C-alpha positions as semicolon CSV with decimal commas, in nm:
position;residue;x (nm);y (nm);z (nm)
1;X;2,854;5,215;4,399
2;X;3,210;5,330;4,467
3;X;3,343;5,070;4,225
4;X;3,206;5,280;3,935
5;X;3,375;5,605;4,036
6;X;3,721;5,705;3,917
7;X;3,954;5,896;4,143
8;X;4,080;6,225;4,003
9;X;4,452;6,291;4,034
10;X;4,546;6,580;4,261
11;X;4,595;6,922;4,103
12;X;4,960;7,015;4,090
13;X;5,071;7,376;4,066
14;X;5,268;7,440;3,748
15;X;5,633;7,508;3,832
16;X;5,668;7,798;3,588
17;X;5,484;8,127;3,592
18;X;5,441;8,363;3,301
19;X;5,649;8,674;3,283
20;X;5,492;9,021;3,306
21;X;5,505;9,079;2,927
22;X;5,270;8,782;2,878
23;X;5,004;8,921;3,109
24;X;4,675;9,020;2,945
25;X;4,628;9,395;2,939
26;X;4,292;9,540;3,028
27;X;4,086;9,680;2,742
28;X;3,948;10,032;2,751
29;X;3,608;9,961;2,595
30;X;3,501;10,327;2,612
31;X;3,805;10,432;2,408
32;X;3,736;10,152;2,160
33;X;3,373;10,266;2,125
34;X;3,478;10,629;2,086
35;X;3,726;10,537;1,812
36;X;3,450;10,398;1,585
37;X;3,357;10,619;1,292
38;X;2,984;10,553;1,266
39;X;2,672;10,765;1,213
40;X;2,504;10,741;1,551
41;X;2,193;10,926;1,431
42;X;2,075;10,610;1,253
43;X;1,820;10,430;1,470
44;X;1,788;10,062;1,544
45;X;1,641;9,829;1,284
46;X;1,302;9,709;1,401
47;X;1,220;9,464;1,123
48;X;1,518;9,231;1,171
49;X;1,475;8,963;1,437
50;X;1,798;8,799;1,560
51;X;1,850;8,434;1,630
52;X;1,646;8,120;1,589
53;X;1,309;8,285;1,649
54;X;1,329;8,466;1,316
55;X;1,385;8,144;1,123
56;X;1,120;7,953;1,316
57;X;0,863;8,227;1,253
58;X;0,958;8,242;0,884
59;X;0,913;7,866;0,846
60;X;0,582;7,876;1,034
61;X;0,456;8,165;0,821
62;X;0,558;7,986;0,501
63;X;0,380;7,671;0,618
64;X;0,058;7,852;0,711
65;X;0,031;8,079;0,409
66;X;0,167;7,843;0,143
67;X;0,157;7,476;0,226
68;X;-0,153;7,473;0,444
69;X;-0,339;7,700;0,204
70;X;-0,266;7,480;-0,098
71;X;-0,332;7,160;0,097
72;X;-0,677;7,295;0,193
73;X;-0,756;7,384;-0,168
74;X;-0,634;7,046;-0,293
75;X;-0,838;6,851;-0,038
76;X;-1,153;7,046;-0,130
77;X;-1,105;6,968;-0,497
78;X;-1,036;6,597;-0,434
79;X;-1,334;6,542;-0,205
80;X;-1,595;6,745;-0,395
């Protein structure tokens, strides 16, 4: 089994380090949130569903109420 494995080369420490002006500064998220000019009296939207579930449910609803409904009516007419 060892014939199928590939040896990884050893990790070598980079010889250069970044200077202090390249260091990432921490972000004050509370100050960022406080700086937003928004109307916070507006409540959350309850009718919007995020993500894939919304699209899946929309497709399922369209299938049930449109395609399945018309298929049922068509089959009844054909086989009367």
